[in-house]
Wavefront OBJ file of the C-alpha trace (Angstrom):
o trace
v 110.310 80.063 93.481
v 106.722 81.808 93.803
v 103.965 81.312 96.172
v 100.791 80.466 94.619
v 98.161 83.663 95.035
v 95.354 81.380 95.577
v 94.600 78.997 98.650
v 91.873 76.639 98.251
v 90.312 76.172 101.935
v 88.551 73.123 102.757
v 88.171 73.574 106.713
v 85.797 75.849 108.001
v 87.747 76.608 110.950
v 90.776 77.579 108.797
v 88.491 80.095 106.853
v 87.302 81.404 110.276
v 90.951 81.961 111.490
v 91.899 83.602 108.243
v 88.869 86.114 107.846
v 89.057 87.003 111.648
v 89.327 90.896 111.849
v 92.045 90.759 114.390
v 94.244 88.748 112.033
v 93.413 91.218 109.348
v 94.756 94.129 111.387
v 97.981 92.313 112.454
v 98.625 91.390 108.818
v 97.814 95.240 107.711
v 100.523 96.242 110.370
v 102.984 93.986 109.639
v 102.828 95.053 106.195
v 103.556 98.536 106.991
v 106.100 97.893 109.728
v 107.415 94.347 109.108
v 108.344 91.703 111.791
v 110.568 92.737 114.525
v 114.406 92.159 113.858
v 114.792 90.293 117.236
v 113.107 90.118 120.412
v 114.851 92.217 123.147
v 115.700 90.724 126.487
l 1 2 3 4 5 6 7 8 9 10 11 12 13 14 15 16 17 18 19 20 21 22 23 24 25 26 27 28 29 30 31 32 33 34 35 36 37 38 39 40 41
């Protein structure tokens, strides 16, 4: 099943969280390196 590429945002707090610069940088890092396999203890 494909995920929709368009998301409708109706709450201004959600829009602010999605557009936050730190979140954008974190998403870029995850795209390049991917999530960690498992946490180290």
